C-alpha positions as CSV (number, residue, x, y, z in Angstrom):
1,M,-78.3,76.3,-23.0
2,S,-81.5,77.0,-21.2
3,G,-83.2,75.0,-18.4
4,P,-85.5,73.0,-20.7
5,D,-82.6,72.1,-23.0
6,L,-80.5,70.8,-20.0
7,V,-83.4,68.8,-18.7
8,L,-84.0,67.3,-22.2
9,G,-80.3,66.5,-22.6
10,L,-80.1,64.9,-19.1
11,L,-83.2,62.8,-19.9
12,L,-81.7,61.6,-23.2
13,D,-78.4,60.8,-21.4
14,V,-80.3,58.7,-18.8
15,A,-82.2,56.9,-21.6
16,A,-78.9,56.2,-23.4
17,A,-77.5,54.8,-20.1
18,V,-80.5,52.6,-19.6
19,L,-80.2,51.3,-23.2
20,G,-76.4,50.6,-22.7
21,Y,-77.1,48.7,-19.5
22,A,-80.0,46.7,-21.0
23,L,-77.9,45.8,-24.1
24,S,-75.0,44.7,-21.9
25,E,-77.2,42.6,-19.7
26,G,-78.8,41.0,-22.8
27,D,-75.4,39.9,-23.9
28,R,-74.6,38.5,-20.5
29,R,-77.8,36.4,-20.6
30,K,-77.4,35.2,-24.2
31,L,-73.6,34.9,-24.5
32,G,-72.5,34.2,-20.9
33,R,-70.8,37.5,-20.3
34,T,-71.0,41.2,-21.1
35,P,-69.0,42.7,-24.0
36,W,-65.3,42.7,-23.2
37,G,-66.3,41.5,-19.7
38,L,-67.0,45.0,-18.6
39,P,-69.7,45.2,-15.9
40,S,-73.1,46.5,-17.1
41,P,-72.9,49.7,-14.9
42,V,-69.7,50.6,-16.7
43,W,-71.5,50.3,-20.1
44,A,-74.3,52.4,-18.7
45,L,-71.8,55.1,-17.6
46,I,-70.1,55.1,-21.0
47,W,-73.5,55.5,-22.7
48,F,-74.5,58.2,-20.2
49,L,-71.3,60.3,-20.8
50,A,-71.4,60.0,-24.6
51,W,-73.9,57.8,-26.4
52,F,-72.2,58.5,-29.7
53,V,-69.0,56.9,-28.3
54,G,-70.8,54.1,-26.3
55,L,-72.8,52.9,-29.4
56,P,-69.8,52.1,-31.6
57,L,-67.8,50.7,-28.7
58,Y,-70.7,48.5,-27.8
59,L,-71.3,47.3,-31.4
60,F,-67.6,46.5,-31.8
61,A,-67.4,44.6,-28.4
62,H,-70.7,42.8,-29.0
63,R,-69.4,41.5,-32.4
64,A,-66.3,40.2,-30.7
65,E,-68.4,38.4,-28.0
66,V,-70.6,36.8,-30.7
67,R,-67.5,35.5,-32.4
68,R,-66.1,34.2,-29.1
69,A,-69.4,32.4,-28.3
70,A,-69.4,30.9,-31.8
71,Q,-66.0,29.3,-31.2
72,G,-67.4,27.0,-28.6
73,P,-67.9,26.8,-24.8
74,S,-65.7,28.9,-22.6
75,P,-65.4,29.3,-18.8
76,T,-68.4,30.8,-17.0
77,F,-68.2,34.4,-15.9
78,D,-70.1,36.2,-13.0
79,A,-72.2,39.3,-13.3
80,Y,-69.0,41.5,-13.3
81,G,-67.3,39.7,-16.1
82,R,-64.9,37.8,-13.8
83,M,-64.3,34.1,-14.3
84,D,-66.4,32.0,-12.0
85,P,-63.9,29.6,-10.2
86,V,-66.7,27.3,-9.1
87,A,-68.1,26.6,-12.6
88,P,-66.6,23.8,-14.6
89,S,-64.2,24.8,-17.3
90,S,-64.3,23.6,-20.8
91,S,-60.5,23.3,-20.9
92,A,-60.8,19.5,-20.3
93,A,-62.4,19.2,-23.8
94,R,-59.4,20.8,-25.5
95,S,-56.4,19.0,-26.7
96,S,-52.9,20.2,-27.5
97,G,-53.7,19.7,-31.2
98,S,-56.6,22.2,-31.0
99,D,-54.4,24.8,-29.3
100,F,-51.3,24.2,-31.4
101,P,-52.2,23.3,-35.0
102,A,-48.5,22.4,-35.8
103,Y,-48.4,19.9,-32.8
104,P,-47.9,16.3,-34.0
105,R,-51.2,14.4,-34.6
106,R,-51.9,10.9,-33.5
107,A,-50.8,8.3,-36.0
108,D,-54.2,6.7,-36.3
109,G,-55.9,10.1,-36.8
110,V,-58.5,9.5,-34.1
111,D,-59.5,12.6,-32.2
112,R,-59.6,11.7,-28.4
113,R,-62.0,14.6,-27.7
114,S,-64.9,13.0,-29.6
115,P,-66.3,9.5,-28.9
116,D,-65.7,6.7,-31.3
117,P,-68.6,6.4,-33.7
118,A,-68.3,2.6,-33.5
119,A,-68.8,2.7,-29.7
120,T,-72.2,1.8,-28.3
121,P,-73.6,4.0,-25.5
122,V,-74.4,2.1,-22.3
123,D,-76.2,3.0,-19.1
124,P,-73.7,5.0,-17.0
125,V,-75.2,3.6,-13.8
126,T,-74.4,0.0,-14.8
127,P,-71.0,-0.9,-13.4
128,P,-68.5,-2.8,-15.4
129,P,-68.3,-6.6,-14.8
130,P,-66.7,-7.6,-11.5
131,A,-63.1,-8.7,-11.5
132,P,-62.3,-12.4,-11.6
133,P,-61.3,-13.9,-8.2
134,G,-57.6,-13.8,-7.4
135,A,-56.9,-10.7,-9.5
136,A,-53.4,-9.4,-8.9
137,A,-54.0,-5.7,-9.5
138,P,-57.2,-4.0,-8.2
139,P,-59.9,-3.4,-10.8
140,S,-60.2,0.3,-11.7
141,W,-60.5,2.8,-14.5
142,Q,-57.1,3.2,-16.1
143,P,-55.8,5.4,-19.0
144,D,-56.7,3.6,-22.2
145,P,-53.6,1.9,-23.5
146,S,-54.9,2.1,-27.1
147,G,-55.1,5.9,-26.7
148,R,-58.6,6.0,-28.4
149,F,-60.5,6.9,-25.2
150,H,-59.6,8.6,-22.0
151,Y,-60.1,5.6,-19.7
152,R,-60.7,1.8,-20.0
153,W,-61.9,-0.6,-17.3
154,W,-59.1,-2.9,-16.0
155,T,-60.6,-6.0,-14.3
156,G,-57.3,-6.8,-12.5
157,S,-56.2,-9.3,-15.1
158,E,-57.4,-8.0,-18.5
159,W,-58.8,-4.9,-20.2
160,T,-62.6,-4.8,-20.9
161,S,-64.5,-3.2,-23.7
162,Y,-65.9,-0.6,-21.2
163,V,-64.4,2.8,-22.0
164,A,-65.0,6.4,-20.9
165,T,-64.6,9.7,-22.6
166,H,-65.6,13.0,-21.0
167,G,-67.5,11.1,-18.3
168,Q,-69.6,9.1,-20.8
169,V,-69.3,5.4,-20.5
170,V,-69.6,3.4,-23.7
171,V,-68.8,-0.1,-25.0
172,D,-65.9,-0.1,-27.5
173,G,-67.3,-1.7,-30.6
174,S,-63.9,-2.2,-32.4
175,P,-61.3,-3.1,-29.8
176,D,-57.6,-2.5,-30.5
177,Q,-55.9,-5.9,-30.6
178,R,-52.5,-4.5,-29.7
179,I,-53.3,-4.3,-26.0
180,G,-54.4,-8.0,-25.8
181,P,-57.7,-9.8,-25.5
182,Y,-60.7,-8.0,-24.2
183,H,-63.3,-9.2,-21.7
184,Q,-66.5,-8.9,-23.8
185,T,-69.8,-8.9,-21.9
């Protein structure tokens, strides 16, 4: 190869590296991480060394990341594809039933991950009603004994219709009578 051919080849390799880097960064911005979690400079190096290898690898990895993103939220990753330990994880929204399809389901068929459609949203700043005087146990959020929500407000003497799922406070519109009378407000 002559001098001009080497310069042209080097320029094409640099252009391929810039394209590989740009595509990888585009995926990071749109999908939350680069394809296969490889840092963008690694994708640039692959494209620089052999664009005809980098292109099929990128297309294959990009398709896998698009599928992963379509499955729902996932942990946040930093610029190098490592999981960000500070960012909140979506694992709280998952249940054993979603991870293990053969796991026994709840008898009432209610999915605890989604709020009850009969529930009425309320202002999350408004506190539940105060506990009656002389309550034996302190008022607090307790695991919902009906199992339909994550938490239910205990006044110290009875359960209320205030419930919470994934940090969203709502009023239970169809209380479960098995856990006793409710304090309706």
